[in-house]
ChimeraX commands (.cxc) that place a marker at each C-alpha (Angstrom):
marker #1 position -9.62,21.95,16.80 radius 0.5
marker #1 position -9.37,18.21,17.49 radius 0.5
marker #1 position -13.09,18.14,18.37 radius 0.5
marker #1 position -13.96,19.82,15.06 radius 0.5
marker #1 position -11.84,17.32,13.11 radius 0.5
marker #1 position -13.44,14.36,14.87 radius 0.5
marker #1 position -16.92,15.82,14.33 radius 0.5
marker #1 position -16.17,16.34,10.61 radius 0.5
marker #1 position -14.98,12.75,10.27 radius 0.5
marker #1 position -18.03,11.39,12.07 radius 0.5
marker #1 position -20.39,13.44,9.91 radius 0.5
marker #1 position -18.54,12.46,6.73 radius 0.5
marker #1 position -18.75,8.77,7.57 radius 0.5
marker #1 position -22.44,9.02,8.41 radius 0.5
marker #1 position -23.08,10.86,5.14 radius 0.5
marker #1 position -26.61,11.89,6.06 radius 0.5
marker #1 position -26.13,15.50,7.14 radius 0.5
marker #1 position -24.13,17.33,4.47 radius 0.5
marker #1 position -25.18,20.81,5.63 radius 0.5
marker #1 position -23.83,20.25,9.13 radius 0.5
marker #1 position -20.65,18.74,7.67 radius 0.5
marker #1 position -20.11,21.84,5.52 radius 0.5
marker #1 position -20.66,24.06,8.56 radius 0.5
marker #1 position -18.08,22.11,10.58 radius 0.5
marker #1 position -15.59,22.22,7.69 radius 0.5
marker #1 position -16.02,25.99,7.41 radius 0.5
marker #1 position -15.37,26.32,11.16 radius 0.5
marker #1 position -12.30,24.14,10.76 radius 0.5
marker #1 position -11.04,26.26,7.86 radius 0.5
marker #1 position -11.47,29.38,10.01 radius 0.5
marker #1 position -9.49,27.75,12.84 radius 0.5
marker #1 position -6.71,26.68,10.47 radius 0.5
marker #1 position -6.44,30.17,9.01 radius 0.5
marker #1 position -6.36,31.92,12.41 radius 0.5
marker #1 position -3.01,33.57,13.11 radius 0.5
marker #1 position -0.85,31.81,15.66 radius 0.5
marker #1 position -0.90,33.54,19.05 radius 0.5
marker #1 position 2.58,34.46,20.21 radius 0.5
marker #1 position 3.99,35.16,23.66 radius 0.5
marker #1 position 5.59,38.26,22.24 radius 0.5
marker #1 position 3.07,40.74,20.93 radius 0.5
marker #1 position 4.01,40.58,17.25 radius 0.5
marker #1 position 1.50,41.54,14.56 radius 0.5
marker #1 position 0.79,38.26,12.72 radius 0.5
marker #1 position -0.15,40.09,9.51 radius 0.5
marker #1 position 3.24,41.80,9.35 radius 0.5
marker #1 position 4.92,38.38,9.48 radius 0.5
marker #1 position 3.05,37.30,6.36 radius 0.5
marker #1 position 1.51,34.21,7.96 radius 0.5
marker #1 position -0.51,32.31,5.42 radius 0.5
marker #1 position 1.41,33.75,2.48 radius 0.5
marker #1 position 4.70,32.68,0.94 radius 0.5
marker #1 position 6.45,35.41,-1.04 radius 0.5
marker #1 position 9.23,34.36,-3.41 radius 0.5
marker #1 position 10.32,37.49,-5.20 radius 0.5
marker #1 position 7.53,38.32,-7.61 radius 0.5
marker #1 position 5.70,35.06,-6.86 radius 0.5
marker #1 position 3.09,34.97,-4.10 radius 0.5
marker #1 position 1.50,31.76,-2.81 radius 0.5
marker #1 position -1.26,31.32,-0.27 radius 0.5
marker #1 position -0.18,28.45,1.98 radius 0.5
marker #1 position -3.63,26.85,1.79 radius 0.5
marker #1 position -3.30,26.82,-2.02 radius 0.5
marker #1 position 0.07,25.08,-1.76 radius 0.5
marker #1 position -1.44,22.42,0.52 radius 0.5
marker #1 position -4.28,21.94,-1.96 radius 0.5
marker #1 position -1.77,21.46,-4.79 radius 0.5
marker #1 position 0.00,18.77,-2.79 radius 0.5
marker #1 position -3.32,17.07,-2.00 radius 0.5
marker #1 position -4.41,17.14,-5.65 radius 0.5
marker #1 position -1.11,15.86,-6.99 radius 0.5
marker #1 position -0.50,12.90,-4.70 radius 0.5
marker #1 position -0.77,10.07,-7.17 radius 0.5
marker #1 position 1.45,7.16,-6.25 radius 0.5
marker #1 position 2.32,5.30,-3.06 radius 0.5
marker #1 position 5.92,4.91,-1.97 radius 0.5
marker #1 position 8.11,2.37,-3.72 radius 0.5
marker #1 position 7.37,-1.19,-2.73 radius 0.5
marker #1 position 3.68,-0.56,-2.01 radius 0.5
marker #1 position 1.26,-1.86,-4.62 radius 0.5
marker #1 position -1.60,0.33,-3.46 radius 0.5
marker #1 position -2.61,2.45,-0.50 radius 0.5
marker #1 position -5.45,4.71,0.62 radius 0.5
marker #1 position -5.37,8.46,0.08 radius 0.5
marker #1 position -5.50,9.17,3.82 radius 0.5
marker #1 position -2.37,7.04,4.33 radius 0.5
marker #1 position -0.51,9.05,1.67 radius 0.5
marker #1 position -1.64,12.30,3.31 radius 0.5
marker #1 position -0.54,10.98,6.71 radius 0.5
marker #1 position 2.91,10.10,5.40 radius 0.5
marker #1 position 3.31,13.30,3.36 radius 0.5
marker #1 position 2.33,15.77,6.08 radius 0.5
marker #1 position 3.43,13.79,9.14 radius 0.5
marker #1 position 0.00,13.90,10.81 radius 0.5
marker #1 position -2.23,11.25,12.37 radius 0.5
marker #1 position -4.97,9.34,10.60 radius 0.5
marker #1 position -7.80,11.57,11.86 radius 0.5
marker #1 position -6.01,14.72,10.68 radius 0.5
marker #1 position -5.22,13.08,7.34 radius 0.5
marker #1 position -8.90,12.19,6.81 radius 0.5
marker #1 position -9.97,15.70,7.80 radius 0.5
marker #1 position -7.52,17.20,5.28 radius 0.5
marker #1 position -8.94,14.94,2.56 radius 0.5
marker #1 position -12.50,15.98,3.38 radius 0.5
marker #1 position -11.53,19.64,3.59 radius 0.5
marker #1 position -10.24,19.56,0.02 radius 0.5
marker #1 position -13.17,17.50,-1.27 radius 0.5
marker #1 position -11.23,14.24,-1.67 radius 0.5
marker #1 position -12.31,10.79,-0.56 radius 0.5
marker #1 position -9.83,9.58,2.09 radius 0.5
marker #1 position -10.68,5.96,1.32 radius 0.5
marker #1 position -9.80,6.19,-2.39 radius 0.5
marker #1 position -7.26,3.50,-3.24 radius 0.5
marker #1 position -4.24,4.98,-4.97 radius 0.5
marker #1 position -2.22,2.59,-7.16 radius 0.5
marker link #1:1,2 radius 0.2
marker link #1:2,3 radius 0.2
marker link #1:3,4 radius 0.2
marker link #1:4,5 radius 0.2
marker link #1:5,6 radius 0.2
marker link #1:6,7 radius 0.2
marker link #1:7,8 radius 0.2
marker link #1:8,9 radius 0.2
marker link #1:9,10 radius 0.2
marker link #1:10,11 radius 0.2
marker link #1:11,12 radius 0.2
marker link #1:12,13 radius 0.2
marker link #1:13,14 radius 0.2
marker link #1:14,15 radius 0.2
marker link #1:15,16 radius 0.2
marker link #1:16,17 radius 0.2
marker link #1:17,18 radius 0.2
marker link #1:18,19 radius 0.2
marker link #1:19,20 radius 0.2
marker link #1:20,21 radius 0.2
marker link #1:21,22 radius 0.2
marker link #1:22,23 radius 0.2
marker link #1:23,24 radius 0.2
marker link #1:24,25 radius 0.2
marker link #1:25,26 radius 0.2
marker link #1:26,27 radius 0.2
marker link #1:27,28 radius 0.2
marker link #1:28,29 radius 0.2
marker link #1:29,30 radius 0.2
marker link #1:30,31 radius 0.2
marker link #1:31,32 radius 0.2
marker link #1:32,33 radius 0.2
marker link #1:33,34 radius 0.2
marker link #1:34,35 radius 0.2
marker link #1:35,36 radius 0.2
marker link #1:36,37 radius 0.2
marker link #1:37,38 radius 0.2
marker link #1:38,39 radius 0.2
marker link #1:39,40 radius 0.2
marker link #1:40,41 radius 0.2
marker link #1:41,42 radius 0.2
marker link #1:42,43 radius 0.2
marker link #1:43,44 radius 0.2
marker link #1:44,45 radius 0.2
marker link #1:45,46 radius 0.2
marker link #1:46,47 radius 0.2
marker link #1:47,48 radius 0.2
marker link #1:48,49 radius 0.2
marker link #1:49,50 radius 0.2
marker link #1:50,51 radius 0.2
marker link #1:51,52 radius 0.2
marker link #1:52,53 radius 0.2
marker link #1:53,54 radius 0.2
marker link #1:54,55 radius 0.2
marker link #1:55,56 radius 0.2
marker link #1:56,57 radius 0.2
marker link #1:57,58 radius 0.2
marker link #1:58,59 radius 0.2
marker link #1:59,60 radius 0.2
marker link #1:60,61 radius 0.2
marker link #1:61,62 radius 0.2
marker link #1:62,63 radius 0.2
marker link #1:63,64 radius 0.2
marker link #1:64,65 radius 0.2
marker link #1:65,66 radius 0.2
marker link #1:66,67 radius 0.2
marker link #1:67,68 radius 0.2
marker link #1:68,69 radius 0.2
marker link #1:69,70 radius 0.2
marker link #1:70,71 radius 0.2
marker link #1:71,72 radius 0.2
marker link #1:72,73 radius 0.2
marker link #1:73,74 radius 0.2
marker link #1:74,75 radius 0.2
marker link #1:75,76 radius 0.2
marker link #1:76,77 radius 0.2
marker link #1:77,78 radius 0.2
marker link #1:78,79 radius 0.2
marker link #1:79,80 radius 0.2
marker link #1:80,81 radius 0.2
marker link #1:81,82 radius 0.2
marker link #1:82,83 radius 0.2
marker link #1:83,84 radius 0.2
marker link #1:84,85 radius 0.2
marker link #1:85,86 radius 0.2
marker link #1:86,87 radius 0.2
marker link #1:87,88 radius 0.2
marker link #1:88,89 radius 0.2
marker link #1:89,90 radius 0.2
marker link #1:90,91 radius 0.2
marker link #1:91,92 radius 0.2
marker link #1:92,93 radius 0.2
marker link #1:93,94 radius 0.2
marker link #1:94,95 radius 0.2
marker link #1:95,96 radius 0.2
marker link #1:96,97 radius 0.2
marker link #1:97,98 radius 0.2
marker link #1:98,99 radius 0.2
marker link #1:99,100 radius 0.2
marker link #1:100,101 radius 0.2
marker link #1:101,102 radius 0.2
marker link #1:102,103 radius 0.2
marker link #1:103,104 radius 0.2
marker link #1:104,105 radius 0.2
marker link #1:105,106 radius 0.2
marker link #1:106,107 radius 0.2
marker link #1:107,108 radius 0.2
marker link #1:108,109 radius 0.2
marker link #1:109,110 radius 0.2
marker link #1:110,111 radius 0.2
marker link #1:111,112 radius 0.2
marker link #1:112,113 radius 0.2
marker link #1:113,114 radius 0.2
marker link #1:114,115 radius 0.2
view
């Protein structure tokens, strides 16, 4: 998956091959949505992976991540401004490459300055 993320970032920075970038992002989405393989042979679908059920409410986890990405508006206290990828990094506890890939996946510019 790391190779796909790095390839997506490289293609996004180059900006000249949007079709290949979309293909890589689709592959990345497929990888992200794959069920986690377990040592014990448990049916991933029966565990409800990818879905959060709260009584009558049902949330797709990818939709929840998108809501977080869309609603990140302000940097932490004491910071005048920061880039979107830095906010994503701090919010999700991932590295810079993963943060940029998440931004691109959800159609957001990782280099946007958030004030």
